[in-house]
C-alpha positions in Angstrom: 21.1 -28.1 -26.3 20.7 -29.9 -23.0 23.3 -29.6 -20.7 23.4 -32.3 -17.8 23.5 -30.9 -14.5 23.5 -32.8 -11.2 21.8 -30.8 -8.7 23.2 -32.8 -5.7 26.7 -32.1 -7.2 25.6 -28.1 -6.6 24.1 -28.5 -3.6 27.6 -30.3 -2.4 29.4 -27.5 -3.6 27.5 -25.2 -1.4 28.6 -27.2 1.3 31.8 -27.6 0.9 31.9 -23.6 0.4 30.1 -22.8 3.9 33.1 -25.7 5.6 36.0 -23.8 3.9 37.8 -21.4 6.6 41.1 -19.7 6.1 43.9 -20.1 3.6 46.4 -22.8 3.2 49.2 -21.3 1.6 50.4 -24.3 0.2 47.4 -24.4 -2.0 47.1 -21.5 -3.7 47.2 -21.2 -7.3 47.9 -18.6 -9.6 45.1 -17.1 -12.3 46.9 -19.4 -15.0 46.6 -22.2 -13.1 42.8 -21.9 -12.1 42.2 -21.3 -15.8 43.4 -24.5 -16.9 42.3 -26.5 -13.8 38.8 -25.3 -14.6 38.5 -24.5 -18.6 37.5 -20.9 -17.7 39.3 -18.0 -19.3 41.2 -16.0 -17.2 39.1 -13.1 -18.2 35.9 -14.7 -16.9 37.6 -15.3 -13.7 39.0 -11.9 -13.0 35.2 -11.0 -14.0 34.2 -13.1 -11.2 36.5 -11.5 -9.0 34.9 -7.9 -9.9 31.7 -9.6 -9.0 32.5 -10.5 -5.8 32.5 -14.5 -6.3 35.8 -14.6 -5.7 38.3 -12.8 -3.6 41.9 -13.9 -4.2 45.3 -12.6 -2.2 47.7 -10.8 -3.9 51.3 -11.3 -3.7 52.9 -8.3 -5.9 51.0 -8.3 -9.3 49.8 -12.0 -8.8 46.4 -13.4 -7.7 46.5 -16.0 -5.6 43.3 -18.2 -5.2 42.6 -20.5 -2.8 40.8 -23.7 -1.9 37.7 -21.5 -1.3 38.2 -19.4 -4.2 38.2 -22.5 -6.4 35.2 -23.7 -5.0 33.3 -20.6 -5.4 34.1 -20.6 -9.4 33.3 -24.7 -9.8 30.0 -23.6 -8.1 29.9 -20.4 -10.9 30.4 -22.2 -13.8 27.9 -24.9 -12.9 24.9 -21.8 -12.4 26.0 -20.2 -15.2 25.5 -23.2 -17.0 21.7 -23.4 -15.9 21.4 -19.9 -16.9 21.6 -17.9 -13.2 22.5 -14.4 -13.9 26.3 -13.6 -12.0 24.4 -11.1 -9.5 22.2 -14.1 -8.2 25.4 -16.4 -8.0 27.6 -14.0 -5.9 24.8 -13.6 -3.8 24.1 -17.4 -3.1 27.6 -17.8 -2.5 28.1 -15.1 -0.2 25.2 -16.5 1.7 27.1 -20.3 1.8 30.5 -18.9 2.5 28.9 -16.8 5.6 25.8 -19.7 6.5 28.5 -22.1 7.7 26.6 -25.7 8.8 23.3 -24.5 9.7 21.9 -23.7 6.3 20.3 -26.2 4.3 21.5 -25.9 0.7 19.1 -28.2 -0.6 16.1 -25.3 0.4 18.4 -22.6 -0.7 19.1 -24.3 -4.2 15.7 -25.4 -4.5 14.4 -21.8 -4.0 17.2 -20.3 -6.2 16.3 -23.0 -8.7 12.8 -22.4 -8.5 13.2 -18.7 -9.3 15.3 -19.2 -12.1 12.8 -21.8 -13.8 10.0 -18.9 -13.3 12.4 -16.4 -15.1 12.6 -18.6 -17.9 9.1 -19.6 -18.3 8.6 -15.8 -18.7 11.2 -15.6 -21.4 9.8 -18.5 -23.2 6.5 -17.3 -23.2 7.8 -13.6 -24.4 9.9 -15.4 -27.2 6.9 -17.7 -28.4 4.9 -14.8 -29.0 7.7 -13.1 -30.7 8.3 -16.2 -32.9 4.4 -16.1 -33.7 4.3 -12.2 -34.7 7.4 -12.9 -36.8 5.7 -15.8 -38.5 2.4 -13.8 -39.3 4.7 -11.2 -40.6 6.6 -13.8 -42.6 3.1 -15.5 -44.3 1.8 -12.3 -44.8 4.6 -10.8 -46.9 5.2 -14.1 -48.6 1.0 -13.6 -49.3 1.3 -10.2 -50.8 4.5 -10.9 -52.8 2.3 -14.0 -54.9 -0.5 -11.5 -55.0 1.7 -8.9 -56.8 3.1 -11.6 -59.0 -0.5 -12.4 -60.2 -1.3 -9.2 -60.6 1.9 -8.2 -63.1 0.9 -10.7 -65.2 
């Protein structure tokens, strides 16, 4: 299954994230609201919090997510759909959040996605080797089974 991804959208999210400053208390959302709006489970959102991708504010026992957190979660969702590791996403988001407007996000994204593509290529090669080994073992077993049936007759 192929997942269509617009890299321009990802670069725009990175750029938007770098320009968000402060917290507007009127736009804070609870984890339930964020979950519904982003179609993401609360458990996933808490995992991203533990990974340093978002840092919601606390009000009593409630997590309150800012617009910056929402941008980070949207970006995380897009990058995870490309198979990127959460630690790499956290690093990219922290760079974007700290970098301001001086970073060329297309270059940063190009580097990150190039590394991911190289990693996927290695994984694909290893999977193809395992596939060939399994296929060979299956062929040998089928051949042995046929020989045993002939010998028993």
